[in-house]
C-alpha positions in Angstrom: -17.9 -15.3 -2.5 -20.2 -14.8 -5.2 -17.3 -16.5 -7.8 -18.0 -20.1 -5.4 -21.3 -19.4 -4.9 -22.0 -19.7 -8.5 -19.5 -22.6 -9.3 -21.3 -24.7 -6.8 -24.9 -23.8 -8.2 -23.4 -24.9 -11.6 -22.6 -28.3 -10.2 -26.0 -29.0 -8.4 -28.2 -27.6 -11.5 -25.3 -30.4 -13.0 -26.5 -32.8 -10.7 -30.0 -32.3 -10.7 -30.1 -34.3 -13.5 -28.2 -37.3 -12.0 -25.3 -36.7 -13.9 -22.7 -35.5 -11.6 -20.0 -33.4 -13.3 -17.4 -34.9 -10.4 -16.7 -38.1 -9.5 -18.0 -39.2 -6.5 -14.7 -40.1 -4.3 -14.2 -36.5 -4.5 -17.8 -35.2 -3.2 -18.9 -34.6 -0.1 -22.4 -35.6 0.5 -25.2 -33.8 2.8 -28.3 -36.1 3.4 -31.3 -34.8 4.8 -34.5 -37.4 5.4 -35.5 -36.8 1.7 -32.8 -35.9 -0.1 -29.0 -36.1 -0.8 -26.6 -32.8 -2.1 -23.2 -33.5 -3.4 -20.6 -31.1 -3.5 -17.0 -31.2 -4.7 -14.6 -31.2 -1.4 -13.0 -27.9 -3.2 -15.9 -26.1 -3.0 -17.4 -28.5 0.5 -14.6 -26.9 2.5 -15.3 -22.9 2.2 -18.8 -23.9 3.6 -20.3 -24.8 6.5 -23.1 -26.7 5.5 -26.4 -27.3 8.3 -28.5 -30.5 7.2 -32.5 -30.3 8.0 -35.3 -32.5 8.0 -36.2 -31.4 4.6 -33.5 -28.9 3.6 -29.9 -28.7 3.3 -28.2 -25.1 3.9 -25.0 -23.3 2.8 -23.0 -21.1 4.3 -19.6 -19.3 3.4 -17.0 -20.3 6.2 -15.2 -17.4 6.6 -18.3 -14.9 7.0 -20.0 -17.5 9.5 -17.0 -17.0 11.8 -16.8 -13.7 11.4 -20.0 -12.9 12.6 -21.6 -11.8 9.2 -24.1 -14.0 8.7 -22.3 -16.0 5.7 -26.3 -17.3 4.4 -26.0 -18.1 0.7 -28.2 -20.6 -0.4 -30.6 -23.3 0.8 -32.6 -26.1 -1.1 -35.7 -27.3 0.5 -38.6 -29.5 0.3 -42.1 -28.5 0.5 -45.5 -30.0 0.2 -47.4 -27.7 -1.1 -46.4 -24.4 -2.8 -48.5 -22.3 0.0 -45.6 -22.7 1.9 -43.1 -21.2 0.3 -45.0 -19.0 -2.2 -44.2 -15.3 -1.7 -40.7 -16.2 -0.1 -38.1 -14.0 -1.4 -35.8 -15.3 -3.9 -37.6 -18.2 -3.6 -37.1 -20.5 -6.7 -39.1 -23.5 -7.7 -35.8 -26.1 -9.0 -37.7 -29.5 -9.6 -39.7 -31.8 -7.3 -39.7 -35.1 -5.7 -41.3 -38.1 -4.9 -41.1 -39.7 -0.9 -40.8 -43.3 -0.5 -44.6 -42.7 0.9 -45.6 -41.1 -2.2 -46.1 -37.7 -1.4 -44.8 -35.2 -3.8 -42.7 -32.6 -2.8 -41.6 -29.3 -4.4 -37.8 -28.7 -4.5 -37.2 -25.2 -3.8 -34.0 -23.0 -3.7 -33.9 -20.1 -1.5 
């Protein structure tokens, strides 16, 4: 599980700058109301994904199917740092501006 999670995180950080390291036709896209996360299909097959209004959460499929939780990580958008301060493992990885001008912190948990 650590190996695929490391690969997925590396791909996400490369894509954060807008220069994905894989072809679009070989990727799965998960879209919240604020952002889209692209994941290579061979990695996406290992995951179950939950998309919320301001979040995309990834779970290790085999662990989840075995009723062992399987939560790997989530990418979430918050309006205020107060909303995620003190969150265990929460790390700001960027910012985004919504169509209405609202600025969000993008946090990896």
